[in-house]
Phi, psi and omega in degrees: 000141179286161181299315177300324179294319180296317179296319179296319179296322179294321178295320178295316180297320178296319178296319179296318180295337184278348185230054182295321182294319179297314181295326177296316178298315180297318179297318179296319179297318179293320180297317177297324178296324178287313184297317184257015172062022180288342179289339182229359178219143180300117182288334181293346176268353182283154181293334182285346186304311183295336183281324186256345184286147179258166183146171182302318178300323178296319179293319179296332179271002177084016180268074186282352177281347188297328177301332178273309183295321181294341181298327190266003179250157177229135189287328182227145181303319184291340181287342179302324180301313181287325180297311181294318180297328184289351178281003178298325180296318179293321179296315179298316181295320180292321178297322183275323189236359175101165185292320182297315180296316180298316179295323179295313178298318183297307187286324175296316179296318181294312182292320179296317180301317182292309183289319180294322177298317178299320181292316179299315182289327177297315180290317183291330181290347177285346178268162177283065185241108186299318182298313180296320180294329177284319183287335180291342177268356184275153175241157183212155171227164176128164184257013192290332176300314178291319181293325178291324176296320178291322177298318178298317179295323180293318178300322179296343179266356179296154175284147173298145359267011183294336179295311178299317182294320178297317178297320180296314180296317181297311181293322178296318177297318182292317183289323177294316177300316181292321185290321188262328182249314171058035176284172181302317181296323180297321177293321178298316179300315182297315182292323179296317181290320178296326176300312180297317183296322182278320190278324185259096182295333183292342183266356185282160173273113187277329184208136178254138176278172177302318180299317180290326176298319176295320180294320177299316178298319180296311180297320179298317181291319178296322178296316178298318177297319179297321179297320180292319180293319180298312182293335178283326186261333190237136174292137180235161180211069183257199182303336182268007179096172183287145173234155179250150180299146176059026179281338178269182180281126180298321182297319179299311182297317181297316180298314180299314183296318180294316181294318178297315178298325181289324186261356187302309182294325177296320176296318179302325183263005174077023181289136183295320183296325179291325177294318179299316180294323177295321178296317180296314180298315179297320180296320178296318178294322178292320178299318179297315180296323179293318178295320177298316179296319178297321179296318179300315183294319182291318185284314185273345179052243184283333183261082183293331183294344183290340182238350185275077172275181183298320181295320181293317180297320181292324177295321177292321177296320177298320176299320178296320178296324177293328175299314179297318180297317179296318179298319180294317179299324179289320180297319184259028186300333180293341179283352185239064179241007184284140173232158182302328183261018182301135178271147178261139176081182180286142182256150001287153180294149179294152173269169176298322178298319179292322177299315181297318179297318179295321179297319179290324183284319188257344183084171182199187181265189185290339179256001189297325181297333179297340177296339182278354185285158175298151181099345179265148169249168186229135177249121178274127176235169179295339183254011178138199183242137179240125177272137181209164172237139181259103184218137172060030182077015184241136169265096188268097182284136180268115175060231190245160174299146177257114185163189181300137181300322182290345180258011185296316182301319180294320180295317180297314181298318181292321178297315180300314181297315183289328177293315179294321177295333177277002180079020180254159177267115181277141172202160179238129181249132180062043178272156180268183184295327181292320176291324176300322179287342185271339181285162180303151184300331184283351182289157177254165178216147173227141176283121182251343179194163174240113178293128184265109185251128174250115179284134189263328181301127178074014183289126175224133182273064180243159179094166186294326186289342177262016187301315184293321179290317180295323179296319180294322178295317180294320179296320178300321178295319180292328181265011175061035174286139180253134176255131179222129176257117193213192174238146186302313183288347179274347182276151177301160182302323181296319179292318178301320180293324176296317180297319178293322180295317178299314181295316181294324177295321179294316180291323183296336179279354184261154176273353182236155175290170179299141178282154182234210179068279177252013178230123185267177176232186176295335176299315180290333181285351179286343181300139182295339180283341183273138180250147177249136172256122185247140171249111187249127179284163181303333180275003178095356178285140173274116183271341179183161179207156175235155168241138182241130179262139183287145172244110187272145166257183180296146177080014177083006180282131175277113183260353179189178181223144181245129180287133177239274184284142171224111182225144180224153178271135178299133178083005180274201181301129187301292183275048188294325182289317176301319180298312183296316181290318179297314179295322178297318180298318180297316181290319178299322179294319178295331179280355177091014179288153184275325185199167165230143179254127175274008177070160175265119181297118181294148175066017181247015183266146175273117183275151174290162183301331184264017184291336171079216192296319184293328175292320178297317179296314181298318179295321178296315178296317181295317181297320181288326186264348181302315177296336183272311187251339175064044183296321181296313179294326177295320179296319179291324179300318184294341180291344177298336184263011172048056183281165165264162188242137173240127188287137174247137189242152162260122182250130184209165188288308179195177189297334181294344179273351190292324182297307178295328177295321178300314177296321179296319179294318178300318180287328179291319180287324183231069185291336184261000182285141176270166177299324178298321179291320175300314181297320179296330177276000180077026184246125173267108181288128178282116186250161178197186180295135179289141177277000000 
């Protein structure tokens, strides 16, 4: 056996050992199916069915053992597929909390579902309710009451925000099943889940965020739309009586379905216009139900039963559900204030000049100077200024907040809140460990780069490990190469033209335009704060150049420099980059700087196996751009300078945000690239709604 096969077998064996109670229950159900032939013949037709099946008739006949015996039987062979699959909740619960807890949830849920259903039907059948009187005579078998209780408990263990989403999907499924089909099993499922929701406080959702409020509204509206479509297309026979297909007005259903489909994405993003349309739609449906009720009362007078058929009752029930939906939308109205032009942060927004002053006063990280570049917007918070780009429906924050270190948590919290209220997906790209600690605990993080830091105090290029750098410096001396640390605008026109020619030649060889966001160009190098390192040949030709971005400490002191541009002339001095970086390090050290950052090569990080969609996108982007930009080789080149590494993170709410974040990153790095250029590079750009 190969090593991967052995590892896979071990993982399977470990998983099996973690869920013995679940596997025992599944094994018993299958064994009973074999012994009593339920796996290939309908058990509900067998003579034994009345003896082992549970339900109100069994209890009235004194067969109190049936809640246990009926658990291990299945009424139809095809139902075994769903029965076995439904044990996933028990398996998850057992894996997380142990066999005893899983068995307790299962058996308490199963027994409660059976007895509570019998009690509810006994009480309801005393009323002139046809559905209740029919169901009280029904018998049932199966383990679904217990499995639904375990599924509810498992959903309660999900991480936010999946817990809220799981509860919404589960409850929507249960209520739709109960409303339209209303069989004995549907009532058992509903009661089992409600027991877990009411009894186990630790599984409840204690507080909903703005994002979750929008999601609840979306799921509620989609559920209402689904009920209307189902009742129009499919015959139902639930608690409100039988309905026939197409018994309602086609125009009503069509209008509701079209409007709901039109506003669904707007509700998800908190758009005000979508909330207004939802209020109007709900009001019209409630008005229709109210008019129908008034008509029933007027026509039937004292005898309401003369007009209350299944279709009418279901229409009234739908009106009641719209009342609940409308009430919820009004309660959470503050979650729907986003507009396409919504501003982030406190207004007025900071200017580049104000950002620069704050950066000099409070200091920043190795990427902070990039916040001053064109293409960025700025959000003013109580804890500082955050640079971001609004792309693909994402508020893509660049690196860390600029401001007092002690106020970082407040700045992060305010930025996240204002982005969500604007209907945007907040995330931080290339953030440090302090920002990672400041985001909510439920947020996820991925390592996107390792900042390569070379400490300058006491730096000497001695010893074997510095041989390649020392060799390049010595060779430059022998060939009379000149190193000059300068500013772009301070150089003569001829030198500036050489630099532009080198850069344009480099860009001209590529199939894609120059990258931006965390990668600068000569335009950004024109700032007086940015320094250029030039390698000049004896004949006056510039063979290569670097640009260095300032890293400020408090009080305007430059404590380090970050490498940005690296360009060389074809046919020039061979080890020009090693020479330029080594000479820059020596001069920065003499000036008293603490470090220089060789930057973290974007898209060159090895992701863990569970990194998911963003890793796939990054690998795809890296594969397409490696022949163009050489990030992987650049990352290996920087290892010659033996740096220490500081981790840079992508911070995001949860995995469902990764697809739009991937599209936002692609557009941020290559804002000027056309779809044809992306296609030519072999890259499928992940696209989404523009913010």
